[in-house]
PyMOL Python script that loads the backbone (N, CA, C, O; Angstrom):
from pymol import cmd

cmd.read_pdbstr("""\
ATOM      1  N   MET A   1       0.856  -1.180   0.000  1.00  0.00           N
ATOM      2  CA  MET A   1       0.000   0.000   0.000  1.00  0.00           C
ATOM      3  C   MET A   1       0.895   1.235   0.000  1.00  0.00           C
ATOM      4  O   MET A   1       1.814   1.333   0.814  1.00  0.00           O
ATOM      5  N   SER A   2       0.640   2.164  -0.892  1.00  0.00           N
ATOM      6  CA  SER A   2       1.466   3.374  -0.964  1.00  0.00           C
ATOM      7  C   SER A   2       1.078   4.350   0.144  1.00  0.00           C
ATOM      8  O   SER A   2      -0.020   4.282   0.697  1.00  0.00           O
ATOM      9  N   SER A   3       1.992   5.249   0.453  1.00  0.00           N
ATOM     10  CA  SER A   3       1.727   6.219   1.527  1.00  0.00           C
ATOM     11  C   SER A   3       0.607   7.182   1.156  1.00  0.00           C
ATOM     12  O   SER A   3       0.048   7.835   2.038  1.00  0.00           O
ATOM     13  N   PHE A   4       0.262   7.287  -0.139  1.00  0.00           N
ATOM     14  CA  PHE A   4      -0.819   8.171  -0.559  1.00  0.00           C
ATOM     15  C   PHE A   4      -2.186   7.589  -0.237  1.00  0.00           C
ATOM     16  O   PHE A   4      -3.186   8.308  -0.259  1.00  0.00           O
ATOM     17  N   GLU A   5      -2.240   6.306   0.060  1.00  0.00           N
ATOM     18  CA  GLU A   5      -3.519   5.664   0.366  1.00  0.00           C
ATOM     19  C   GLU A   5      -3.777   5.588   1.864  1.00  0.00           C
ATOM     20  O   GLU A   5      -4.880   5.243   2.288  1.00  0.00           O
ATOM     21  N   GLU A   6      -2.783   5.903   2.654  1.00  0.00           N
ATOM     22  CA  GLU A   6      -2.920   5.840   4.104  1.00  0.00           C
ATOM     23  C   GLU A   6      -3.265   7.209   4.663  1.00  0.00           C
ATOM     24  O   GLU A   6      -2.828   8.232   4.136  1.00  0.00           O
ATOM     25  N   THR A   7      -4.043   7.222   5.722  1.00  0.00           N
ATOM     26  CA  THR A   7      -4.385   8.465   6.402  1.00  0.00           C
ATOM     27  C   THR A   7      -3.385   8.692   7.523  1.00  0.00           C
ATOM     28  O   THR A   7      -3.227   7.860   8.416  1.00  0.00           O
ATOM     29  N   MET A   8      -2.721   9.821   7.460  1.00  0.00           N
ATOM     30  CA  MET A   8      -1.784  10.164   8.528  1.00  0.00           C
ATOM     31  C   MET A   8      -2.562  10.741   9.699  1.00  0.00           C
ATOM     32  O   MET A   8      -3.624  11.336   9.518  1.00  0.00           O
ATOM     33  N   GLN A   9      -2.035  10.564  10.879  1.00  0.00           N
ATOM     34  CA  GLN A   9      -2.700  11.072  12.070  1.00  0.00           C
ATOM     35  C   GLN A   9      -1.790  12.053  12.789  1.00  0.00           C
ATOM     36  O   GLN A   9      -0.595  11.809  12.954  1.00  0.00           O
ATOM     37  N   PHE A  10      -2.369  13.156  13.209  1.00  0.00           N
ATOM     38  CA  PHE A  10      -1.615  14.194  13.905  1.00  0.00           C
ATOM     39  C   PHE A  10      -2.264  14.418  15.261  1.00  0.00           C
ATOM     40  O   PHE A  10      -3.484  14.555  15.361  1.00  0.00           O
ATOM     41  N   ARG A  11      -1.439  14.455  16.310  1.00  0.00           N
ATOM     42  CA  ARG A  11      -1.964  14.684  17.662  1.00  0.00           C
ATOM     43  C   ARG A  11      -1.043  15.633  18.405  1.00  0.00           C
ATOM     44  O   ARG A  11       0.180  15.508  18.357  1.00  0.00           O
ATOM     45  N   LEU A  12      -1.661  16.587  19.096  1.00  0.00           N
ATOM     46  CA  LEU A  12      -0.920  17.424  20.029  1.00  0.00           C
ATOM     47  C   LEU A  12      -0.949  16.746  21.385  1.00  0.00           C
ATOM     48  O   LEU A  12      -1.902  16.039  21.714  1.00  0.00           O
ATOM     49  N   ARG A  13       0.072  16.956  22.153  1.00  0.00           N
ATOM     50  CA  ARG A  13       0.028  16.458  23.524  1.00  0.00           C
ATOM     51  C   ARG A  13      -0.985  17.301  24.295  1.00  0.00           C
ATOM     52  O   ARG A  13      -0.959  18.528  24.200  1.00  0.00           O
ATOM     53  N   PRO A  14      -1.873  16.667  25.053  1.00  0.00           N
ATOM     54  CA  PRO A  14      -2.928  17.434  25.733  1.00  0.00           C
ATOM     55  C   PRO A  14      -2.403  18.495  26.701  1.00  0.00           C
ATOM     56  O   PRO A  14      -3.067  19.507  26.926  1.00  0.00           O
ATOM     57  N   ASP A  15      -1.225  18.275  27.271  1.00  0.00           N
ATOM     58  CA  ASP A  15      -0.692  19.237  28.233  1.00  0.00           C
ATOM     59  C   ASP A  15       0.100  20.350  27.555  1.00  0.00           C
ATOM     60  O   ASP A  15       0.553  21.278  28.224  1.00  0.00           O
ATOM     61  N   GLU A  16       0.269  20.272  26.261  1.00  0.00           N
ATOM     62  CA  GLU A  16       1.041  21.283  25.537  1.00  0.00           C
ATOM     63  C   GLU A  16       0.160  22.492  25.214  1.00  0.00           C
ATOM     64  O   GLU A  16      -0.836  22.359  24.503  1.00  0.00           O
ATOM     65  N   PRO A  17       0.516  23.651  25.724  1.00  0.00           N
ATOM     66  CA  PRO A  17      -0.288  24.842  25.390  1.00  0.00           C
ATOM     67  C   PRO A  17      -0.157  25.168  23.908  1.00  0.00           C
ATOM     68  O   PRO A  17       0.881  24.917  23.296  1.00  0.00           O
ATOM     69  N   SER A  18      -1.197  25.717  23.350  1.00  0.00           N
ATOM     70  CA  SER A  18      -1.217  26.004  21.925  1.00  0.00           C
ATOM     71  C   SER A  18      -0.495  27.319  21.627  1.00  0.00           C
ATOM     72  O   SER A  18      -1.002  28.401  21.923  1.00  0.00           O
ATOM     73  N   ARG A  19       0.689  27.207  21.041  1.00  0.00           N
ATOM     74  CA  ARG A  19       1.420  28.407  20.621  1.00  0.00           C
ATOM     75  C   ARG A  19       0.663  29.112  19.506  1.00  0.00           C
ATOM     76  O   ARG A  19       0.683  30.338  19.407  1.00  0.00           O
ATOM     77  N   ALA A  20      -0.008  28.323  18.664  1.00  0.00           N
ATOM     78  CA  ALA A  20      -0.765  28.897  17.552  1.00  0.00           C
ATOM     79  C   ALA A  20      -1.903  29.766  18.076  1.00  0.00           C
ATOM     80  O   ALA A  20      -2.139  30.858  17.559  1.00  0.00           O
ATOM     81  N   GLU A  21      -2.595  29.296  19.082  1.00  0.00           N
ATOM     82  CA  GLU A  21      -3.688  30.084  19.661  1.00  0.00           C
ATOM     83  C   GLU A  21      -3.166  31.405  20.215  1.00  0.00           C
ATOM     84  O   GLU A  21      -3.758  32.458  19.979  1.00  0.00           O
ATOM     85  N   ARG A  22      -2.078  31.351  20.939  1.00  0.00           N
ATOM     86  CA  ARG A  22      -1.502  32.580  21.502  1.00  0.00           C
ATOM     87  C   ARG A  22      -1.060  33.537  20.407  1.00  0.00           C
ATOM     88  O   ARG A  22      -1.278  34.744  20.513  1.00  0.00           O
ATOM     89  N   ALA A  23      -0.443  33.012  19.362  1.00  0.00           N
ATOM     90  CA  ALA A  23       0.030  33.864  18.261  1.00  0.00           C
ATOM     91  C   ALA A  23      -1.143  34.521  17.532  1.00  0.00           C
ATOM     92  O   ALA A  23      -1.077  35.704  17.195  1.00  0.00           O
ATOM     93  N   LEU A  24      -2.209  33.767  17.289  1.00  0.00           N
ATOM     94  CA  LEU A  24      -3.377  34.318  16.610  1.00  0.00           C
ATOM     95  C   LEU A  24      -4.049  35.398  17.461  1.00  0.00           C
ATOM     96  O   LEU A  24      -4.453  36.436  16.937  1.00  0.00           O
ATOM     97  N   LEU A  25      -4.167  35.161  18.755  1.00  0.00           N
ATOM     98  CA  LEU A  25      -4.787  36.154  19.640  1.00  0.00           C
ATOM     99  C   LEU A  25      -3.940  37.419  19.731  1.00  0.00           C
ATOM    100  O   LEU A  25      -4.477  38.527  19.751  1.00  0.00           O
ATOM    101  N   LEU A  26      -2.621  37.257  19.787  1.00  0.00           N
ATOM    102  CA  LEU A  26      -1.733  38.413  19.828  1.00  0.00           C
ATOM    103  C   LEU A  26      -1.845  39.216  18.538  1.00  0.00           C
ATOM    104  O   LEU A  26      -1.929  40.443  18.575  1.00  0.00           O
ATOM    105  N   ALA A  27      -1.845  38.529  17.396  1.00  0.00           N
ATOM    106  CA  ALA A  27      -1.966  39.218  16.110  1.00  0.00           C
ATOM    107  C   ALA A  27      -3.301  39.952  16.018  1.00  0.00           C
ATOM    108  O   ALA A  27      -3.356  41.088  15.549  1.00  0.00           O
ATOM    109  N   TYR A  28      -4.365  39.310  16.461  1.00  0.00           N
ATOM    110  CA  TYR A  28      -5.689  39.934  16.434  1.00  0.00           C
ATOM    111  C   TYR A  28      -5.692  41.223  17.265  1.00  0.00           C
ATOM    112  O   TYR A  28      -6.170  42.266  16.818  1.00  0.00           O
ATOM    113  N   GLU A  29      -5.159  41.129  18.458  1.00  0.00           N
ATOM    114  CA  GLU A  29      -5.122  42.289  19.354  1.00  0.00           C
ATOM    115  C   GLU A  29      -4.265  43.414  18.772  1.00  0.00           C
ATOM    116  O   GLU A  29      -4.674  44.576  18.774  1.00  0.00           O
ATOM    117  N   ALA A  30      -3.103  43.074  18.285  1.00  0.00           N
ATOM    118  CA  ALA A  30      -2.185  44.089  17.744  1.00  0.00           C
ATOM    119  C   ALA A  30      -2.779  44.753  16.499  1.00  0.00           C
ATOM    120  O   ALA A  30      -2.705  45.973  16.356  1.00  0.00           O
ATOM    121  N   LEU A  31      -3.358  43.971  15.611  1.00  0.00           N
ATOM    122  CA  LEU A  31      -3.976  44.530  14.410  1.00  0.00           C
ATOM    123  C   LEU A  31      -5.150  45.433  14.761  1.00  0.00           C
ATOM    124  O   LEU A  31      -5.314  46.501  14.171  1.00  0.00           O
ATOM    125  N   SER A  32      -5.967  45.008  15.720  1.00  0.00           N
ATOM    126  CA  SER A  32      -7.107  45.824  16.159  1.00  0.00           C
ATOM    127  C   SER A  32      -6.639  47.160  16.734  1.00  0.00           C
ATOM    128  O   SER A  32      -7.196  48.212  16.422  1.00  0.00           O
ATOM    129  N   GLU A  33      -5.614  47.102  17.570  1.00  0.00           N
ATOM    130  CA  GLU A  33      -5.093  48.321  18.187  1.00  0.00           C
ATOM    131  C   GLU A  33      -4.547  49.300  17.154  1.00  0.00           C
ATOM    132  O   GLU A  33      -4.591  50.513  17.361  1.00  0.00           O
ATOM    133  N   LYS A  34      -4.038  48.781  16.055  1.00  0.00           N
ATOM    134  CA  LYS A  34      -3.490  49.652  15.012  1.00  0.00           C
ATOM    135  C   LYS A  34      -4.554  50.092  14.004  1.00  0.00           C
ATOM    136  O   LYS A  34      -4.250  50.820  13.059  1.00  0.00           O
ATOM    137  N   GLY A  35      -5.795  49.655  14.202  1.00  0.00           N
ATOM    138  CA  GLY A  35      -6.892  50.099  13.352  1.00  0.00           C
ATOM    139  C   GLY A  35      -7.139  49.263  12.111  1.00  0.00           C
ATOM    140  O   GLY A  35      -7.902  49.669  11.235  1.00  0.00           O
ATOM    141  N   TYR A  36      -6.507  48.104  12.020  1.00  0.00           N
ATOM    142  CA  TYR A  36      -6.711  47.221  10.875  1.00  0.00           C
ATOM    143  C   TYR A  36      -7.879  46.276  11.143  1.00  0.00           C
ATOM    144  O   TYR A  36      -8.263  46.064  12.294  1.00  0.00           O
ATOM    145  N   ASN A  37      -8.438  45.714  10.081  1.00  0.00           N
ATOM    146  CA  ASN A  37      -9.423  44.642  10.226  1.00  0.00           C
ATOM    147  C   ASN A  37      -8.620  43.350  10.407  1.00  0.00           C
ATOM    148  O   ASN A  37      -8.041  42.846   9.445  1.00  0.00           O
ATOM    149  N   PRO A  38      -8.580  42.809  11.631  1.00  0.00           N
ATOM    150  CA  PRO A  38      -7.702  41.669  11.882  1.00  0.00           C
ATOM    151  C   PRO A  38      -8.075  40.411  11.101  1.00  0.00           C
ATOM    152  O   PRO A  38      -7.194  39.628  10.744  1.00  0.00           O
ATOM    153  N   ILE A  39      -9.353  40.205  10.831  1.00  0.00           N
ATOM    154  CA  ILE A  39      -9.764  39.022  10.081  1.00  0.00           C
ATOM    155  C   ILE A  39      -9.216  39.097   8.654  1.00  0.00           C
ATOM    156  O   ILE A  39      -8.654  38.123   8.154  1.00  0.00           O
ATOM    157  N   HIS A  40      -9.376  40.245   8.002  1.00  0.00           N
ATOM    158  CA  HIS A  40      -8.870  40.406   6.636  1.00  0.00           C
ATOM    159  C   HIS A  40      -7.355  40.276   6.592  1.00  0.00           C
ATOM    160  O   HIS A  40      -6.808  39.619   5.706  1.00  0.00           O
ATOM    161  N   GLN A  41      -6.682  40.901   7.546  1.00  0.00           N
ATOM    162  CA  GLN A  41      -5.218  40.886   7.550  1.00  0.00           C
ATOM    163  C   GLN A  41      -4.675  39.477   7.789  1.00  0.00           C
ATOM    164  O   GLN A  41      -3.748  39.045   7.105  1.00  0.00           O
ATOM    165  N   MET A  42      -5.249  38.762   8.755  1.00  0.00           N
ATOM    166  CA  MET A  42      -4.766  37.411   9.038  1.00  0.00           C
ATOM    167  C   MET A  42      -5.087  36.464   7.892  1.00  0.00           C
ATOM    168  O   MET A  42      -4.283  35.586   7.576  1.00  0.00           O
ATOM    169  N   ALA A  43      -6.254  36.627   7.259  1.00  0.00           N
ATOM    170  CA  ALA A  43      -6.578  35.808   6.086  1.00  0.00           C
ATOM    171  C   ALA A  43      -5.576  36.077   4.972  1.00  0.00           C
ATOM    172  O   ALA A  43      -5.119  35.144   4.311  1.00  0.00           O
ATOM    173  N   GLY A  44      -5.234  37.325   4.761  1.00  0.00           N
ATOM    174  CA  GLY A  44      -4.242  37.671   3.747  1.00  0.00           C
ATOM    175  C   GLY A  44      -2.908  37.014   4.026  1.00  0.00           C
ATOM    176  O   GLY A  44      -2.254  36.515   3.110  1.00  0.00           O
ATOM    177  N   TYR A  45      -2.502  37.010   5.272  1.00  0.00           N
ATOM    178  CA  TYR A  45      -1.246  36.357   5.646  1.00  0.00           C
ATOM    179  C   TYR A  45      -1.319  34.849   5.416  1.00  0.00           C
ATOM    180  O   TYR A  45      -0.406  34.261   4.836  1.00  0.00           O
ATOM    181  N   LEU A  46      -2.401  34.228   5.868  1.00  0.00           N
ATOM    182  CA  LEU A  46      -2.519  32.774   5.739  1.00  0.00           C
ATOM    183  C   LEU A  46      -2.574  32.335   4.274  1.00  0.00           C
ATOM    184  O   LEU A  46      -2.042  31.282   3.923  1.00  0.00           O
ATOM    185  N   ILE A  47      -3.206  33.127   3.432  1.00  0.00           N
ATOM    186  CA  ILE A  47      -3.317  32.786   2.014  1.00  0.00           C
ATOM    187  C   ILE A  47      -1.992  33.024   1.280  1.00  0.00           C
ATOM    188  O   ILE A  47      -1.551  32.186   0.494  1.00  0.00           O
ATOM    189  N   SER A  48      -1.372  34.159   1.541  1.00  0.00           N
ATOM    190  CA  SER A  48      -0.190  34.553   0.758  1.00  0.00           C
ATOM    191  C   SER A  48       1.143  34.174   1.393  1.00  0.00           C
ATOM    192  O   SER A  48       2.124  33.947   0.686  1.00  0.00           O
ATOM    193  N   GLY A  49       1.183  34.106   2.716  1.00  0.00           N
ATOM    194  CA  GLY A  49       2.447  33.887   3.409  1.00  0.00           C
ATOM    195  C   GLY A  49       3.260  35.159   3.571  1.00  0.00           C
ATOM    196  O   GLY A  49       4.377  35.119   4.086  1.00  0.00           O
ATOM    197  N   ASP A  50       2.713  36.287   3.139  1.00  0.00           N
ATOM    198  CA  ASP A  50       3.420  37.570   3.222  1.00  0.00           C
ATOM    199  C   ASP A  50       3.260  38.154   4.623  1.00  0.00           C
ATOM    200  O   ASP A  50       2.152  38.535   4.999  1.00  0.00           O
ATOM    201  N   PRO A  51       4.330  38.236   5.402  1.00  0.00           N
ATOM    202  CA  PRO A  51       4.231  38.734   6.776  1.00  0.00           C
ATOM    203  C   PRO A  51       3.856  40.212   6.866  1.00  0.00           C
ATOM    204  O   PRO A  51       3.528  40.694   7.950  1.00  0.00           O
ATOM    205  N   ALA A  52       3.899  40.938   5.750  1.00  0.00           N
ATOM    206  CA  ALA A  52       3.529  42.353   5.774  1.00  0.00           C
ATOM    207  C   ALA A  52       2.061  42.557   6.144  1.00  0.00           C
ATOM    208  O   ALA A  52       1.666  43.665   6.506  1.00  0.00           O
ATOM    209  N   TYR A  53       1.257  41.513   6.059  1.00  0.00           N
ATOM    210  CA  TYR A  53      -0.145  41.609   6.471  1.00  0.00           C
ATOM    211  C   TYR A  53      -0.296  41.727   7.983  1.00  0.00           C
ATOM    212  O   TYR A  53      -1.339  42.163   8.471  1.00  0.00           O
ATOM    213  N   ILE A  54       0.733  41.343   8.723  1.00  0.00           N
ATOM    214  CA  ILE A  54       0.684  41.369  10.193  1.00  0.00           C
ATOM    215  C   ILE A  54       1.548  42.514  10.685  1.00  0.00           C
ATOM    216  O   ILE A  54       2.702  42.654  10.278  1.00  0.00           O
ATOM    217  N   THR A  55       0.990  43.328  11.557  1.00  0.00           N
ATOM    218  CA  THR A  55       1.729  44.459  12.112  1.00  0.00           C
ATOM    219  C   THR A  55       2.874  43.980  13.004  1.00  0.00           C
ATOM    220  O   THR A  55       2.822  42.894  13.582  1.00  0.00           O
ATOM    221  N   SER A  56       3.896  44.807  13.100  1.00  0.00           N
ATOM    222  CA  SER A  56       4.997  44.495  14.014  1.00  0.00           C
ATOM    223  C   SER A  56       4.688  44.982  15.433  1.00  0.00           C
ATOM    224  O   SER A  56       5.441  44.701  16.366  1.00  0.00           O
ATOM    225  N   HIS A  57       3.578  45.713  15.591  1.00  0.00           N
ATOM    226  CA  HIS A  57       3.139  46.185  16.904  1.00  0.00           C
ATOM    227  C   HIS A  57       3.030  45.001  17.865  1.00  0.00           C
ATOM    228  O   HIS A  57       2.465  43.965  17.513  1.00  0.00           O
ATOM    229  N   LYS A  58       3.561  45.151  19.063  1.00  0.00           N
ATOM    230  CA  LYS A  58       3.564  44.119  20.110  1.00  0.00           C
ATOM    231  C   LYS A  58       4.304  42.850  19.681  1.00  0.00           C
ATOM    232  O   LYS A  58       4.069  41.772  20.228  1.00  0.00           O
ATOM    233  N   ASP A  59       5.203  42.986  18.696  1.00  0.00           N
ATOM    234  CA  ASP A  59       5.994  41.856  18.206  1.00  0.00           C
ATOM    235  C   ASP A  59       5.117  40.770  17.570  1.00  0.00           C
ATOM    236  O   ASP A  59       5.504  39.602  17.519  1.00  0.00           O
ATOM    237  N   ALA A  60       3.933  41.167  17.086  1.00  0.00           N
ATOM    238  CA  ALA A  60       2.980  40.207  16.525  1.00  0.00           C
ATOM    239  C   ALA A  60       3.522  39.536  15.263  1.00  0.00           C
ATOM    240  O   ALA A  60       3.336  38.334  15.078  1.00  0.00           O
ATOM    241  N   ARG A  61       4.184  40.288  14.403  1.00  0.00           N
ATOM    242  CA  ARG A  61       4.700  39.715  13.150  1.00  0.00           C
ATOM    243  C   ARG A  61       5.739  38.638  13.437  1.00  0.00           C
ATOM    244  O   ARG A  61       5.664  37.546  12.875  1.00  0.00           O
ATOM    245  N   ASP A  62       6.696  38.925  14.294  1.00  0.00           N
ATOM    246  CA  ASP A  62       7.721  37.934  14.611  1.00  0.00           C
ATOM    247  C   ASP A  62       7.125  36.721  15.318  1.00  0.00           C
ATOM    248  O   ASP A  62       7.539  35.589  15.072  1.00  0.00           O
ATOM    249  N   THR A  63       6.159  36.956  16.191  1.00  0.00           N
ATOM    250  CA  THR A  63       5.526  35.853  16.922  1.00  0.00           C
ATOM    251  C   THR A  63       4.802  34.914  15.969  1.00  0.00           C
ATOM    252  O   THR A  63       4.947  33.696  16.067  1.00  0.00           O
ATOM    253  N   ILE A  64       4.031  35.466  15.057  1.00  0.00           N
ATOM    254  CA  ILE A  64       3.251  34.615  14.149  1.00  0.00           C
ATOM    255  C   ILE A  64       4.154  33.922  13.131  1.00  0.00           C
ATOM    256  O   ILE A  64       3.834  32.824  12.677  1.00  0.00           O
ATOM    257  N   ARG A  65       5.262  34.536  12.771  1.00  0.00           N
ATOM    258  CA  ARG A  65       6.187  33.937  11.798  1.00  0.00           C
ATOM    259  C   ARG A  65       6.967  32.773  12.390  1.00  0.00           C
ATOM    260  O   ARG A  65       7.536  31.979  11.640  1.00  0.00           O
ATOM    261  N   ARG A  66       7.010  32.650  13.696  1.00  0.00           N
ATOM    262  CA  ARG A  66       7.711  31.525  14.325  1.00  0.00           C
ATOM    263  C   ARG A  66       6.975  30.206  14.112  1.00  0.00           C
ATOM    264  O   ARG A  66       7.524  29.133  14.363  1.00  0.00           O
ATOM    265  N   LEU A  67       5.740  30.292  13.651  1.00  0.00           N
ATOM    266  CA  LEU A  67       4.923  29.104  13.423  1.00  0.00           C
ATOM    267  C   LEU A  67       4.715  28.889  11.932  1.00  0.00           C
ATOM    268  O   LEU A  67       4.718  29.840  11.150  1.00  0.00           O
ATOM    269  N   GLU A  68       4.538  27.656  11.553  1.00  0.00           N
ATOM    270  CA  GLU A  68       4.186  27.344  10.173  1.00  0.00           C
ATOM    271  C   GLU A  68       2.729  27.735   9.970  1.00  0.00           C
ATOM    272  O   GLU A  68       1.923  27.649  10.897  1.00  0.00           O
ATOM    273  N   ARG A  69       2.395  28.163   8.763  1.00  0.00           N
ATOM    274  CA  ARG A  69       1.006  28.552   8.493  1.00  0.00           C
ATOM    275  C   ARG A  69       0.046  27.390   8.685  1.00  0.00           C
ATOM    276  O   ARG A  69      -1.099  27.602   9.082  1.00  0.00           O
ATOM    277  N   ASP A  70       0.489  26.162   8.411  1.00  0.00           N
ATOM    278  CA  ASP A  70      -0.414  25.025   8.615  1.00  0.00           C
ATOM    279  C   ASP A  70      -0.761  24.842  10.090  1.00  0.00           C
ATOM    280  O   ASP A  70      -1.859  24.384  10.404  1.00  0.00           O
ATOM    281  N   GLU A  71       0.143  25.185  10.998  1.00  0.00           N
ATOM    282  CA  GLU A  71      -0.165  25.124  12.431  1.00  0.00           C
ATOM    283  C   GLU A  71      -1.267  26.122  12.781  1.00  0.00           C
ATOM    284  O   GLU A  71      -2.166  25.817  13.565  1.00  0.00           O
ATOM    285  N   LEU A  72      -1.189  27.298  12.201  1.00  0.00           N
ATOM    286  CA  LEU A  72      -2.200  28.321  12.456  1.00  0.00           C
ATOM    287  C   LEU A  72      -3.555  27.899  11.897  1.00  0.00           C
ATOM    288  O   LEU A  72      -4.587  28.090  12.540  1.00  0.00           O
ATOM    289  N   ILE A  73      -3.545  27.329  10.708  1.00  0.00           N
ATOM    290  CA  ILE A  73      -4.795  26.873  10.094  1.00  0.00           C
ATOM    291  C   ILE A  73      -5.406  25.736  10.906  1.00  0.00           C
ATOM    292  O   ILE A  73      -6.621  25.704  11.103  1.00  0.00           O
ATOM    293  N   GLU A  74      -4.586  24.809  11.376  1.00  0.00           N
ATOM    294  CA  GLU A  74      -5.094  23.719  12.215  1.00  0.00           C
ATOM    295  C   GLU A  74      -5.762  24.260  13.476  1.00  0.00           C
ATOM    296  O   GLU A  74      -6.814  23.769  13.885  1.00  0.00           O
ATOM    297  N   GLU A  75      -5.157  25.258  14.082  1.00  0.00           N
ATOM    298  CA  GLU A  75      -5.747  25.866  15.280  1.00  0.00           C
ATOM    299  C   GLU A  75      -7.086  26.506  14.955  1.00  0.00           C
ATOM    300  O   GLU A  75      -8.037  26.375  15.725  1.00  0.00           O
ATOM    301  N   LEU A  76      -7.172  27.196  13.827  1.00  0.00           N
ATOM    302  CA  LEU A  76      -8.428  27.832  13.432  1.00  0.00           C
ATOM    303  C   LEU A  76      -9.521  26.799  13.174  1.00  0.00           C
ATOM    304  O   LEU A  76     -10.666  26.994  13.582  1.00  0.00           O
ATOM    305  N   VAL A  77      -9.180  25.712  12.507  1.00  0.00           N
ATOM    306  CA  VAL A  77     -10.157  24.650  12.242  1.00  0.00           C
ATOM    307  C   VAL A  77     -10.617  24.026  13.553  1.00  0.00           C
ATOM    308  O   VAL A  77     -11.812  23.807  13.755  1.00  0.00           O
ATOM    309  N   ARG A  78      -9.665  23.739  14.450  1.00  0.00           N
ATOM    310  CA  ARG A  78     -10.003  23.137  15.744  1.00  0.00           C
ATOM    311  C   ARG A  78     -10.958  24.028  16.521  1.00  0.00           C
ATOM    312  O   ARG A  78     -11.973  23.554  17.033  1.00  0.00           O
ATOM    313  N   ALA A  79     -10.643  25.312  16.612  1.00  0.00           N
ATOM    314  CA  ALA A  79     -11.472  26.246  17.372  1.00  0.00           C
ATOM    315  C   ALA A  79     -12.847  26.418  16.728  1.00  0.00           C
ATOM    316  O   ALA A  79     -13.860  26.483  17.424  1.00  0.00           O
ATOM    317  N   TYR A  80     -12.878  26.489  15.420  1.00  0.00           N
ATOM    318  CA  TYR A  80     -14.142  26.645  14.694  1.00  0.00           C
ATOM    319  C   TYR A  80     -15.068  25.454  14.949  1.00  0.00           C
ATOM    320  O   TYR A  80     -16.242  25.624  15.276  1.00  0.00           O
ATOM    321  N   LEU A  81     -14.526  24.264  14.796  1.00  0.00           N
ATOM    322  CA  LEU A  81     -15.353  23.078  14.991  1.00  0.00           C
ATOM    323  C   LEU A  81     -15.715  22.852  16.450  1.00  0.00           C
ATOM    324  O   LEU A  81     -16.823  22.406  16.747  1.00  0.00           O
ATOM    325  N   ALA A  82     -14.810  23.147  17.353  1.00  0.00           N
ATOM    326  CA  ALA A  82     -15.097  22.993  18.788  1.00  0.00           C
ATOM    327  C   ALA A  82     -16.256  23.886  19.215  1.00  0.00           C
ATOM    328  O   ALA A  82     -17.025  23.532  20.108  1.00  0.00           O
ATOM    329  N   ALA A  83     -16.375  25.040  18.575  1.00  0.00           N
ATOM    330  CA  ALA A  83     -17.448  25.971  18.925  1.00  0.00           C
ATOM    331  C   ALA A  83     -18.790  25.549  18.329  1.00  0.00           C
ATOM    332  O   ALA A  83     -19.832  26.056  18.744  1.00  0.00           O
ATOM    333  N   ARG A  84     -18.780  24.634  17.365  1.00  0.00           N
ATOM    334  CA  ARG A  84     -20.017  24.290  16.663  1.00  0.00           C
ATOM    335  C   ARG A  84     -20.471  22.850  16.868  1.00  0.00           C
ATOM    336  O   ARG A  84     -21.623  22.526  16.581  1.00  0.00           O
ATOM    337  N   LEU A  85     -19.613  22.002  17.347  1.00  0.00           N
ATOM    338  CA  LEU A  85     -19.975  20.598  17.534  1.00  0.00           C
ATOM    339  C   LEU A  85     -20.283  20.316  19.007  1.00  0.00           C
ATOM    340  O   LEU A  85     -19.706  20.932  19.903  1.00  0.00           O
ATOM    341  N   PRO A  86     -21.185  19.391  19.236  1.00  0.00           N
ATOM    342  CA  PRO A  86     -21.529  19.063  20.637  1.00  0.00           C
ATOM    343  C   PRO A  86     -20.396  18.442  21.396  1.00  0.00           C
ATOM    344  O   PRO A  86     -20.546  18.119  22.574  1.00  0.00           O
TER     345      PRO A  86
END
""", "prot")
cmd.dss("prot")
cmd.show_as("cartoon", "prot")
cmd.util.cbc("prot")
cmd.orient("prot")
């Protein structure tokens, strides 16, 4: 069986705090404080990978760049579904 036919499984350790969650919240706060629409700016960053979408205010740009974009997307999916599923 080729590796393309197998489903890979990803798990975070339950005791590991989410760096992605902290980075997203920091970026949201910093963008809001600077008068930007944080949802539009973060979406632009996640789609393009261009860090210029994230302000350097409160070190938000450097903080969010320390993570891979897929980590940030996984956190967003987890939070979205957790808020909507029983």
